[in-house]
VEXRO-611760 format. One line per field, with one value per residue (C-alpha): residue number from 0; residue in one letter; x, y, z. Coordinates in pm, whole numbers. Each point is the difference from the previous one (the first is absolute). Layout:
! VEXRO-611760
k: [NUM_...]
r: [A_...]
east: [X_...]
north: [Y_...]
up: [Z_...]
! end
This chain:
! VEXRO-611760
k: [0_1_2_3_4_5_6_7_8_9_10_11_12_13_14_15_16_17_18_19_20_21_22_23_24_25_26_27_28_29_30_31_32_33_34_35_36_37_38_39_40_41_42_43_44_45_46_47_48_49_50_51_52_53_54_55_56_57_58_59_60_61_62_63_64_65_66_67_68_69_70_71_72_73_74_75_76_77_78_79_80_81_82_83_84_85_86_87_88_89_90_91_92_93_94_95_96_97_98_99_100_101_102_103_104_105_106_107_108_109_110_111_112_113_114_115_116_117_118_119_120_121_122_123_124_125_126_127_128_129_130_131_132_133_134_135_136_137_138_139_140_141_142_143_144_145_146_147_148_149_150_151_152_153_154_155_156_157_158_159_160_161_162_163_164_165_166_167_168_169_170_171_172_173_174_175_176_177_178_179_180_181_182_183_184_185_186_187_188_189_190_191_192_193_194_195_196_197_198_199_200_201_202_203_204_205_206_207_208_209_210_211_212_213_214_215_216_217_218_219_220_221_222_223_224_225_226_227_228_229_230_231_232_233_234_235_236_237_238_239_240_241_242_243_244_245_246_247_248_249_250_251_252_253_254_255_256_257_258_259_260_261_262_263_264_265_266_267_268_269_270_271_272_273_274_275_276_277_278_279_280_281_282_283_284_285_286_287_288_289_290_291_292_293_294_295_296_297_298_299_300_301_302_303_304_305_306_307_308_309_310_311_312_313_314_315_316_317_318_319_320_321_322_323_324_325_326_327_328_329_330_331_332_333_334_335_336_337_338_339_340_341_342_343_344_345_346_347_348_349_350_351_352_353_354_355_356_357_358_359_360_361_362_363_364_365_366_367_368_369_370_371_372_373_374_375_376_377_378_379_380_381_382_383_384_385_386_387_388_389_390_391_392_393_394_395_396_397_398_399_400_401_402_403_404_405_406_407_408_409_410_411_412_413_414_415_416_417_418_419_420_421_422_423_424_425_426_427_428_429_430_431_432_433_434_435_436_437_438_439_440_441_442_443_444_445_446_447_448_449_450_451_452_453_454_455_456_457_458_459_460_461_462_463_464_465_466_467_468_469_470_471_472_473_474_475_476_477_478_479_480_481_482_483_484_485_486_487_488_489_490_491_492_493_494_495_496_497_498_499_500_501_502_503_504_505_506_507_508_509_510_511_512_513_514_515_516_517_518_519_520_521_522_523_524_525_526_527_528_529_530_531_532_533_534_535_536_537_538_539_540_541_542_543_544_545_546_547_548_549_550_551_552_553_554_555_556_557_558_559_560_561_562_563_564_565_566_567_568_569_570_571_572_573_574_575_576_577_578_579_580_581_582_583_584_585_586_587_588_589_590_591_592_593_594_595_596_597_598_599_600_601_602_603_604_605_606_607_608_609_610_611_612_613_614_615_616_617_618_619_620_621_622_623_624_625_626_627_628_629_630_631_632_633_634_635_636_637_638_639_640_641_642_643_644_645_646_647_648_649_650_651_652_653_654_655_656_657_658_659_660_661_662_663_664_665_666_667_668_669_670_671_672_673_674_675_676_677_678_679_680_681_682_683_684_685_686_687_688_689_690_691_692_693_694_695_696_697_698_699_700_701_702_703_704_705_706_707_708_709_710_711_712_713_714_715_716_717_718_719_720_721_722_723_724_725_726_727_728_729_730_731_732_733_734_735_736_737_738_739_740_741_742_743_744_745_746_747_748_749_750_751_752_753_754_755_756_757_758_759_760_761_762_763_764_765_766_767_768_769_770_771_772_773_774_775_776_777_778_779_780_781_782_783_784_785_786_787_788_789_790_791_792_793_794_795_796_797_798_799_800_801_802_803]
r: [M_K_R_R_Q_T_R_N_E_V_D_A_T_T_R_E_G_R_S_T_S_S_K_I_T_N_Q_V_P_E_D_E_G_V_S_N_T_M_T_R_Y_A_S_S_V_L_A_C_N_Q_H_Y_K_K_N_P_P_Q_A_P_D_N_S_T_N_G_H_D_A_G_F_L_N_K_G_H_I_S_I_R_V_S_T_D_E_S_E_T_R_A_V_S_K_A_A_N_N_N_N_N_S_N_A_N_T_R_D_D_A_E_T_T_K_D_S_M_I_G_G_K_T_E_E_E_D_N_E_R_L_K_E_Y_P_N_D_T_Y_S_F_I_M_A_F_E_N_T_R_C_F_I_L_G_L_A_I_F_L_I_Q_V_V_L_S_L_L_L_L_L_G_K_V_I_T_M_I_G_S_N_D_I_M_D_G_T_H_K_F_L_P_G_D_V_E_L_I_V_K_V_T_Q_I_F_S_I_I_S_Y_V_I_I_G_S_S_T_I_D_D_I_V_Q_A_I_V_L_F_Q_N_N_R_Y_F_A_L_A_S_F_C_R_F_L_Q_G_C_I_T_F_T_V_T_L_L_L_V_Y_C_S_T_S_V_E_S_V_I_L_N_F_V_A_V_S_F_I_S_D_I_D_D_N_A_F_L_R_A_K_E_G_Y_F_G_T_E_V_Q_H_G_V_R_N_I_A_N_K_S_L_P_E_E_I_V_K_K_R_G_G_N_Y_Y_Q_K_N_V_A_I_F_A_L_F_L_L_F_L_I_P_G_I_C_V_S_I_L_Q_S_D_G_Y_Y_V_T_E_R_L_R_V_E_F_N_D_E_K_L_I_P_K_K_Y_N_A_C_Y_Y_T_K_S_G_K_K_N_D_D_R_I_Q_Y_H_H_F_D_E_S_N_D_A_R_F_G_Y_C_K_A_E_Q_R_W_I_L_L_N_K_E_N_Y_T_A_A_C_Q_A_I_T_Q_T_E_N_N_G_T_L_V_A_Y_S_S_R_T_T_S_F_D_I_E_S_T_F_G_D_T_W_F_T_S_G_G_T_P_L_L_N_I_Q_F_L_E_K_D_Y_W_T_D_G_E_C_K_Q_T_L_G_N_G_I_C_D_A_D_L_N_K_K_E_Y_A_F_D_N_G_D_C_C_G_A_T_C_E_G_G_S_C_G_L_G_S_L_D_I_A_F_N_H_S_L_D_P_S_G_D_G_F_P_S_C_K_N_T_D_M_V_P_I_T_I_R_I_E_K_V_T_T_F_P_N_S_V_D_Y_D_E_S_A_S_P_L_L_S_V_T_C_N_S_I_L_Y_L_M_V_P_I_D_A_Y_M_D_K_K_N_E_T_I_Y_L_P_D_G_A_D_C_I_F_N_I_R_N_S_T_Y_D_P_Y_G_L_P_T_V_Y_R_F_H_E_V_A_Y_E_I_Y_D_G_E_E_E_D_D_D_F_L_K_I_A_Y_G_N_S_N_H_V_G_K_V_L_F_Q_I_I_P_K_C_F_K_N_N_I_F_K_G_E_L_V_K_D_F_P_K_E_S_M_Y_D_S_S_T_S_I_K_K_A_L_D_W_L_L_E_D_R_Y_M_R_S_P_N_E_G_Y_D_C_S_E_F_M_V_E_R_F_I_L_K_V_I_E_I_N_Q_G_I_Y_G_K_N_W_T_Q_S_G_I_S_Q_C_E_W_D_I_V_E_C_N_G_G_Y_I_A_N_M_E_F_Q_E_D_D_I_T_G_E_L_P_P_L_L_G_K_F_T_N_L_I_K_L_S_F_S_K_N_K_L_T_G_N_I_P_S_E_L_G_Q_L_S_G_L_M_Q_L_R_L_G_N_N_T_L_E]
east: [-1720_215_-20_76_318_106_-53_216_259_5_13_296_184_-67_154_299_30_-17_296_199_-99_129_340_29_-112_298_235_-126_123_-299_-48_-256_-208_13_258_-265_-268_208_78_-360_-83_296_-147_-337_153_185_-344_-164_273_-7_-394_40_254_-226_-306_105_-254_-128_145_-210_65_84_264_346_184_-114_159_-194_-291_-69_143_-10_0_79_35_287_135_-123_94_-83_-125_221_22_369_169_321_-199_-152_348_81_-281_140_330_-128_-166_329_149_-279_117_287_-217_-234_274_77_-360_-23_298_-171_-315_194_189_-371_-129_281_-29_-376_68_-359_-141_-201_93_-37_-291_-174_52_-151_-295_-40_5_-312_-208_-245_101_-119_-232_-366_79_44_-368_-71_261_-103_-375_-50_-342_-214_59_363_-10_-233_233_304_-178_-119_351_121_-261_80_365_-64_-255_222_296_-216_-143_348_100_-316_28_347_-124_-295_223_239_-247_-236_254_131_-249_182_20_226_-229_268_-142_359_6_378_150_201_298_92_254_318_-77_-329_180_236_-287_-174_309_76_-383_10_305_-146_-334_147_320_-78_-340_-369_-324_-81_307_-71_-361_118_253_-244_-273_236_136_-336_-185_-151_-256_-267_-293_71_381_-16_-267_212_320_-189_-124_340_169_-248_8_380_30_-254_179_346_-132_-161_330_198_-218_-29_369_72_-302_94_142_113_189_-315_-220_240_18_-372_-67_220_-173_-341_94_162_-312_-200_240_-8_-384_-33_289_-174_-339_141_130_-329_-197_246_-96_-363_-73_-233_-179_65_-74_273_215_-43_75_329_82_-82_217_287_-20_-15_297_54_7_334_65_-47_221_277_-46_8_314_181_-160_317_132_-344_-41_355_-71_-350_167_269_-259_-239_312_62_-377_39_345_-23_-326_158_312_-224_-216_288_163_-336_-75_356_-75_-341_-179_-287_-45_-221_171_-241_-254_-255_-110_-294_-16_-337_45_182_-26_227_209_66_-121_364_39_-293_184_180_320_241_307_359_251_248_-177_-71_-28_46_-35_-325_-65_-63_-293_53_-255_-108_108_378_-3_-200_233_-292_79_-105_272_25_131_125_48_-357_-138_-205_-36_35_-88_275_61_381_259_144_-150_209_-144_-344_41_81_-274_-263_62_88_-226_168_85_39_-257_197_-249_-349_-165_86_-155_-109_290_102_311_-125_230_-282_-185_-307_-50_-81_-270_-274_167_-43_225_77_109_313_-199_-146_-351_-144_-69_-342_-29_322_-32_253_-147_-5_146_252_226_-25_106_153_-324_-210_225_-85_-372_-148_-303_-269_92_-310_139_-100_308_-84_257_-119_-368_-55_-187_329_90_-348_-34_279_-119_-322_140_-182_-359_-203_-128_339_228_114_139_-54_126_-219_-124_111_97_18_-261_133_-295_-367_-311_244_154_315_-12_191_26_-8_-273_-33_-50_104_10_230_-231_-5_-124_-254_-200_-106_-287_-24_-232_-20_-66_-132_-3_-288_33_166_-179_171_-178_213_-260_-84_78_168_182_359_203_315_-142_-122_-253_165_-106_75_-100_28_-69_27_165_279_46_30_-41_40_31_-103_-251_-1_-183_228_-131_-340_-114_313_23_224_-3_131_34_-188_-43_-282_-308_139_-204_110_-70_26_38_25_101_-144_115_301_77_169_311_-197_-233_-301_-232_17_-132_131_-157_233_-122_-301_99_-248_139_-82_132_11_82_251_199_-176_90_-152_-333_-113_80_-258_-103_20_-80_-14_-41_100_252_-221_-278_144_374_39_-109_12_-2_116_158_-212_266_72_-121_-350_3_127_-259_-319_31_75_-190_-370_3_71_-349_-129_294_130_353_-116_-191_304_64_-349_-117_-363_-18_-65_316_235_-162_31_373_71_-168_245_303_-85_-98_255_-61_137_323_291_244_255_-268_-76_-324_-146_-126_-98_-262_-262_25_-228_-308_64_9_-337_-180_124_-150_-323_-34_79_-251_-288_53_33_300_-137_-78_365_21_382_228_355_294_-131_-43_-331_-36_-62_-277_-341_-170_219_155_326_113_370_30_-277_-345_-239_-302_-176_-281_-182_-319_-212_258_-245_186_-157_32_92_181_372_116_360_-125_74_395_-8_41_64_-339_-207_-275_-141_-286_-163_-337_-212_136_-134_141_-167_58_111_226_331_116_350_-126_-2_393_-21_32_67_-291_-231_-225_-154_-250_-168_-329_-200_125_-162_188_-164]
north: [-3490_206_-255_-292_183_58_-379_-96_222_-152_-340_93_178_-314_-237_233_3_-383_0_223_-198_-322_159_112_-327_-174_224_-56_-337_-234_-107_-98_206_378_29_-157_217_306_-91_-50_336_155_-122_133_331_28_-74_272_256_-39_52_311_163_-5_88_186_18_309_27_119_368_-145_-218_29_-143_59_-317_-222_-167_-242_-305_-382_-174_-352_-92_203_80_327_75_371_21_270_162_2_-281_50_-49_-309_-137_79_-211_-288_51_-24_-320_-135_113_-166_-352_13_71_-271_-232_84_-23_-337_-105_136_-190_-325_54_45_-295_-202_96_-103_-365_-73_219_316_356_187_177_-321_-146_296_-25_-374_77_230_-289_-227_-374_-206_-228_9_144_318_-20_34_281_208_-49_84_-139_-255_-283_25_26_-309_-195_90_-132_-321_-86_64_-258_-263_16_-37_-268_-195_24_-114_-293_-97_-31_-162_-244_-94_-39_-217_-209_-69_-56_-207_-224_-108_-150_215_-154_158_304_249_27_81_249_-16_-350_-198_56_5_-131_207_94_142_212_129_85_181_220_99_75_230_172_40_104_294_121_-23_140_-47_204_-107_181_297_17_10_285_187_-18_189_257_82_60_343_148_-37_-259_-133_-8_-142_-275_-101_-14_-233_-230_-9_-61_-264_-188_5_-117_-303_-92_33_-218_-266_-16_-59_-274_-192_-7_-166_-212_-149_-358_-23_223_-2_139_281_128_-48_194_292_-2_10_293_194_-27_116_301_114_-5_389_76_-219_159_340_-92_-154_313_216_-216_50_-349_126_247_355_185_-177_26_370_9_-163_273_265_-153_-10_371_49_75_-112_241_164_-146_-352_68_109_-334_-188_154_-110_-357_-155_-24_-128_-256_-144_-13_-159_-272_-58_-34_-223_-211_-49_-62_-275_-132_-11_-214_-220_-56_-78_-227_-188_-37_-122_-243_-156_-35_-173_269_-9_-366_-207_-79_-263_-210_-257_-285_-252_-272_-142_-317_-263_-268_233_196_-130_241_46_244_207_263_343_61_286_134_-30_276_-71_-312_45_-222_144_348_-75_-51_-322_-84_-248_-206_153_-331_-5_-387_-6_24_141_339_197_121_126_-205_233_-259_-102_348_-152_41_-352_-161_-258_-205_0_275_-111_256_-92_-361_141_209_-316_-185_203_-156_-348_-290_-109_301_-237_201_336_189_45_268_277_321_114_163_352_212_197_61_-17_-348_208_48_-379_-14_47_-236_-378_-207_-374_-320_-158_-218_293_-13_352_92_167_48_160_298_288_161_379_187_280_-211_-355_-8_-314_-63_28_-229_-258_17_-248_25_-261_-180_64_291_364_218_364_105_-256_85_204_-39_-32_-284_-155_86_-219_-276_-15_-51_314_-107_-310_-52_-21_-150_-343_-207_-132_319_254_256_-197_230_301_207_197_255_-66_228_263_-218_-179_-391_-217_-261_111_-68_-144_228_224_352_115_-102_254_-190_226_-293_-70_174_124_-154_174_-198_208_-127_165_-129_-275_-122_-225_-252_0_-181_-254_-352_-98_351_-62_329_-123_-37_228_-15_-70_187_-131_74_-267_64_-269_-239_262_136_388_91_-161_210_-43_244_180_295_257_-26_142_248_-91_-82_-211_5_-312_-44_-300_-115_165_-208_-257_-241_69_-144_216_-161_90_-329_48_-326_-206_-362_-267_-164_-321_205_-38_310_119_340_292_334_300_299_120_204_230_67_162_-83_273_-2_273_234_242_317_-140_116_-358_-140_-266_-229_-369_-171_68_-226_-126_-283_-184_-10_12_-85_-79_201_-104_279_61_347_163_51_353_-53_-74_306_210_-124_-55_248_324_289_-2_-387_102_139_-374_-184_180_-85_-89_-294_-159_-215_-18_-357_92_187_-112_195_-211_-319_92_95_-352_-163_204_-102_-358_14_-205_229_308_-178_95_-279_150_-43_375_137_105_349_80_283_-284_-104_272_-129_-340_117_199_-296_-196_269_12_-378_4_301_-194_-315_-219_-200_-320_171_-10_338_14_-269_-41_-87_135_347_189_14_-376_21_-114_345_234_81_217_247_66_-165_214_-122_131_-220_-134_-267_-64_-159_-246_-8_56_307_197_336_304_71_35_360_-130_-84_358_-82_-205_300_-222_-169_-12_-256_-73_-235_-78_-111_-278_24_127_347_278_359_285_-4_149_331_-151_-157_335_-26_-255_226_-272_-219_-102_-246_-33_-271_8_-175_-238_154_199_313_343]
up: [-1340_223_280_-219_-105_350_82_-289_99_341_-137_-203_296_201_-258_-7_386_1_-258_223_303_-149_-60_358_116_-193_165_366_144_74_364_241_252_2_-318_-230_138_-57_-340_-85_138_-179_-327_68_99_-333_-206_198_-67_-367_21_222_-221_-278_203_304_281_151_360_272_139_328_-135_169_-289_-351_-125_247_-149_289_174_-26_347_52_363_135_-337_-167_-360_-118_-358_-166_-340_48_-170_186_326_-143_-90_377_116_-218_145_339_-85_-111_328_180_-126_241_312_-107_-2_338_112_-144_198_327_-101_-41_333_167_-168_97_363_7_-95_-63_274_-24_49_321_-120_-126_342_168_-229_72_365_-35_-179_163_25_-271_199_110_350_-195_-71_374_44_-277_22_-360_-29_191_-236_38_367_25_-234_217_317_-181_-102_348_121_-260_93_371_-52_-226_231_294_-202_-117_370_112_-273_114_378_-117_-224_281_285_-228_-150_350_255_242_348_259_19_-139_-362_-90_-299_-57_-120_199_-222_-378_-222_-57_-362_124_262_-287_-213_284_54_-355_-36_285_-121_-343_146_221_-178_-354_74_18_-47_358_144_-221_128_352_-69_-212_261_253_-267_-144_336_40_225_-256_27_-340_18_352_-116_-299_228_246_-266_-157_325_114_-329_-14_371_-48_-328_167_310_-234_-207_332_129_-330_-51_340_-45_-346_30_-371_-251_-232_284_84_-374_-52_312_-111_-329_160_223_-291_-196_283_53_-366_-21_80_-262_-272_77_-53_-354_-83_127_-215_-302_62_124_283_-213_-141_353_162_-296_11_358_-64_-246_250_262_-238_-38_374_233_350_277_46_327_-120_-287_223_201_-308_-102_309_55_-136_344_135_-256_71_367_-63_-218_274_254_-198_-74_367_56_-239_94_387_14_-268_217_302_-185_-137_341_169_-294_32_389_-76_161_-247_-6_227_333_135_-177_110_-252_47_-262_123_-169_218_-290_-219_243_364_292_122_-287_123_202_12_-196_63_-143_133_-38_-289_-107_-374_-319_-333_137_168_374_143_250_272_201_328_186_-48_19_-318_-303_-229_-167_-303_-230_-377_-300_-258_-248_2_103_280_380_146_343_87_308_-49_-40_-333_-229_-302_10_64_-332_-168_175_-158_-349_138_61_316_262_284_197_-24_-186_172_-212_-245_-131_-346_-195_120_7_301_292_250_74_66_-392_-19_275_-267_-249_-25_192_-88_203_-106_-239_-168_156_48_360_8_376_77_225_70_296_1_308_67_211_163_340_165_191_-298_-213_264_-61_-248_-237_27_329_170_208_-74_-46_20_-248_-261_63_-322_-321_-205_217_-20_367_105_-247_181_373_122_-88_89_-352_-170_286_-43_268_344_174_-160_254_294_293_-209_179_310_15_-74_98_91_276_38_-5_234_-154_-367_-220_-355_-283_-285_128_-276_-272_-287_-299_-176_-125_369_159_368_256_331_338_298_358_137_358_183_329_268_236_318_204_-230_102_-340_-40_-98_64_-159_-345_-256_-283_-337_-298_-353_-364_-261_-377_-269_242_84_358_-35_366_353_313_356_135_328_170_-127_-360_86_-277_-212_-378_-196_-378_-192_-375_-162_-361_-190_4_235_223_360_343_303_328_368_204_346_155_92_-47_208_-111_-108_-227_206_-42_368_-21_196_-74_72_-218_-203_-308_-187_-358_-339_-349_-266_-373_-54_240_244_-200_-314_-144_-43_339_4_286_-96_340_380_280_358_35_252_-251_-353_32_-369_-292_-361_-262_-353_-98_-290_-278_-102_-353_140_197_-272_-259_221_288_-178_-185_-40_104_369_40_-72_142_322_108_339_-126_-146_310_149_-54_36_-325_-354_-89_216_-118_-367_84_156_-316_-208_204_-27_-360_-214_-289_185_73_-240_-92_277_266_3_-86_-361_70_-331_-86_-40_365_117_-219_131_369_-56_-143_310_229_-178_6_396_50_-196_197_-309_58_-149_-341_-104_-134_77_-53_138_-229_-319_-149_65_-391_24_260_-127_116_-197_-325_-70_-256_6_348_166_91_-284_60_317_1_329_-130_204_307_277_94_289_147_-162_-327_96_-19_-78_-347_-80_33_-325_-221_-311_13_-313_107_342_76_339_-132_158_345_351_10_202_71_-225_-296_128_-127_-48_-316_-152_-15_-263_-289_-258_108_-309_166_346_83_330_-73_216_334_245_-22_77]
! end
């Protein structure tokens, strides 16, 4: 009961205090900040005083002031709770007086706010300098956890790889789109339009001065470097990525040939540069998992080392120096490139063209063309014929956006002639449409005759620089020119090899050295033949014997060695005693029919065969070169006994299919040219077989050829030529004795064929056999163990023989 009365009394006192508080509040002017706070506290104090008057508290013994009941604290403001009403009024008065100071405070705050103009206070700037950068390289520096560290390295690798791919893609596009001749593989364009140059300049200015994350990365890498393995690694990665991106940007700007490409390249580079920043934001949002997200939060609560904070606080000067330096790095190369492009430094200086179709373009236009100083047309360089008496020249027609070949100097008329039916012979040929400043860009494109017919055989020959002497050399004239003897020029259009040379002068007098001995007079041949479709044949002079005491000896004459293949002369040289034990390697067509001959006599002027023996030559002929593993002897002899040898070169595909692997045990390579063996006889049959000839007169060396060859060897070994086991001109699957499955021989029927001897072990090579029958023959001996290799054999008939 007593407790309830006390509570009621307190409530009444509180209501009374509130009434008094409201009176005081009305007397105190309302204001913001501290004044309102003081007013609220004063009201509370008055309410408390009313309560304490009725119910005075018991002060402790150690109280220094009997009136003090305690203090209310708020920030730096302390209000003492007092039982003295006059003291309370004093507090209210202090609150009123505080309004004036608050006004001054507000004025100072407004002044401070105006001085910041959107910036941050010095304290906030200092705090910001202590923070780790908001990019994934901070994951490497802080090493908060393994996943964050790996993510930081992965983002670094992605940026580097994308930058390099961007650069590589540009290089491949430029090289691949131009069938680049001139050997320079120029990366920078010959020149660009004025609007492109302006775009390049403004892009560079905005990139460097306005700012980019690439430049920030380079500066940050230097500032954040510390002798700590994680900080050092992060700085290295940041610096490397920034330098690579910066270099790629520099190259892409100067390699761009249009406004669109300049802008698109900048967009691509900016995307790559911002990957680390964007990945950091994604990590902060939990995109890469909670563990990485916690790592980001922990990094946000960390502070950089003090020495780095000091460097970051003073990097304003460093950054400005870096920006200026990078600006110069961009600007100076740009000025140099612009000057060199204006002088035509990056364009082709000399070109050589071969039209290879005399019916469409006369041969007089097959020549070198070179630039002349100051000679331009529509801002593009002109190319003049090597022979100054010839008016032919290449120029550019801007109106039609084409490079053109003319035989007159009037280019205005030539531009018009492209669209006119009658051009009076001025226009010879023109390119596809292009805006390039370098004619080289058209080398891989289609060119057309004046009538619009595509020139399919045009060649722009590749070389760093054509000298005057080289420009006088001609393709396809029967004379092998060393500078043109390259695959890209079709080996001087075939002049350097006997199989491809056309004309009556092919190989004549071109051999000055043979069998390691100087020739006088010169011999005939093709010593510079490099055609990889040809095969080497080596001739060895074993011994040269003279007969000085012979009645018919002619000391002034020498034996004449010659090699002719497929009716083409490949070698003709005189032989003397200095050629003993010497070799000469020549290149002949694969599978060619050849005649080797040593003429050992002279003839009188009237053609009567008066024989004068003067030398005797022992020789050997080999397939291949001496250092080859497959150096096989084809023939040998003595000129007095066998002065002429006929042989056929075994094709490479025969060697690669028959004489390899396990088959070598049964078909040794040495037997390839031994006419006494069944292997050589079977090869000769294959070489003459019409079925083995492909439409282009080569040999059809399919996988079924081996079975055809083995059957022929078995036929020869068994001595049964008359039974027509094998038939030329048709597939083995059409032979009477076999049946095929999927092209392979599956069944063999040799019944009642009067076959004698032993069962052929070579039957074990037909691994696809299902049925084999040799019944009712005259076979003797044992069944060969090789038949055990026929794992698919389902039926074997050997009855009515005398097998053991």
